[in-house]
C-alpha positions as CSV (number, residue, x, y, z in Angstrom):
1,M,82.1,52.0,-38.9
2,P,84.5,54.7,-39.9
3,V,83.8,58.3,-38.7
4,K,83.2,59.5,-42.3
5,V,80.5,56.9,-42.7
6,K,78.9,57.7,-39.4
7,D,78.8,61.3,-40.3
8,E,77.2,60.6,-43.7
9,V,74.6,58.3,-42.2
10,G,74.0,60.6,-39.3
11,Y,73.4,63.6,-41.5
12,A,71.0,61.7,-43.7
13,L,69.0,60.6,-40.6
14,Y,69.0,64.3,-39.4
15,E,67.7,65.4,-42.7
16,A,64.9,62.7,-42.6
17,Q,63.9,64.0,-39.1
18,E,63.7,67.5,-40.6
19,G,61.3,66.2,-43.3
20,K,63.9,66.3,-46.0
21,K,65.4,63.6,-48.2
22,S,69.3,63.4,-48.3
23,Q,70.7,63.6,-51.8
24,D,72.5,60.4,-50.8
25,A,69.3,58.5,-49.9
26,K,67.5,56.3,-52.4
27,P,64.5,53.9,-52.1
28,L,65.6,50.3,-51.2
29,K,64.6,47.9,-53.9
30,G,62.1,45.3,-52.9
31,F,60.1,47.6,-50.7
32,T,56.9,49.3,-51.9
33,G,57.1,53.1,-52.4
34,A,59.8,55.4,-51.1
35,G,59.2,54.7,-47.4
36,V,62.3,52.6,-46.9
37,L,65.5,54.3,-47.9
38,E,69.1,53.5,-48.0
39,V,72.3,55.5,-47.8
40,V,75.4,54.0,-49.4
41,S,78.8,55.2,-48.2
42,N,82.2,54.1,-49.5
43,H,85.3,54.4,-47.4
44,D,88.8,52.9,-48.1
45,G,87.4,50.4,-50.6
46,D,84.6,49.2,-48.3
47,T,80.9,49.8,-48.9
48,Y,78.5,50.5,-46.0
49,R,74.8,50.7,-46.2
50,A,72.3,52.3,-43.8
51,V,68.6,51.6,-44.1
52,Y,65.9,53.6,-42.5
53,T,62.2,54.2,-42.8
54,V,60.2,57.4,-43.1
55,R,56.8,55.6,-43.3
56,F,55.5,57.0,-40.1
57,K,54.2,60.6,-39.7
58,N,56.2,61.5,-36.5
59,A,59.1,59.2,-36.5
60,V,62.2,58.0,-38.4
61,Y,63.5,54.5,-37.6
62,A,67.0,53.3,-38.4
63,L,66.5,49.7,-39.3
64,H,69.9,48.3,-40.2
65,V,73.5,49.4,-40.8
66,F,75.9,46.9,-42.3
67,Q,79.1,46.6,-44.3
68,K,78.5,45.1,-47.7
69,K,80.8,42.2,-48.4
70,S,79.3,40.4,-51.3
71,K,81.4,40.4,-54.4
72,R,78.3,39.4,-56.6
73,G,77.2,42.9,-57.6
74,I,75.1,45.6,-56.0
75,T,72.2,43.3,-54.8
76,T,71.5,43.4,-51.1
77,P,72.1,40.0,-49.6
78,K,68.9,38.0,-48.6
79,Q,69.9,37.8,-45.0
80,E,70.3,41.6,-44.7
81,I,66.8,42.1,-46.5
82,A,65.3,39.6,-43.9
83,T,66.8,41.6,-41.0
84,I,65.4,44.8,-42.5
85,K,61.9,43.4,-42.9
86,Q,61.9,42.1,-39.4
87,R,63.0,45.4,-37.9
88,L,60.4,47.2,-40.1
89,T,57.7,45.1,-38.6
90,E,59.1,45.8,-35.1
91,A,59.1,49.6,-35.9
92,Q,55.5,49.4,-37.0
93,K,54.5,47.7,-33.7
94,H,56.5,50.2,-31.7
95,Y,55.1,53.2,-33.5
96,E,51.5,51.9,-33.1
97,G,52.2,51.6,-29.3
98,L,53.1,55.3,-29.2
99,K,49.6,56.4,-30.4
């Protein structure tokens, strides 16, 4: 990822850790509530998406970061959604193991 994108995503994650919501973050469609958020960053004509969760009281989990390549609109590809769901399940198990 380009440095500009890393900076934007990193700052959004920092704000989440501080209990804030980045102005660039929005709920990811297809997930209940606002617990799974995405940050969209554009650089040199490319679009990057970072998805993270704030569902857990004492943790923020970065679930997936990818370059959007689909030319079929703004919909997140099914394969990327499947990866996010799998990692959210893994994050839940990890968080429960910390208790």
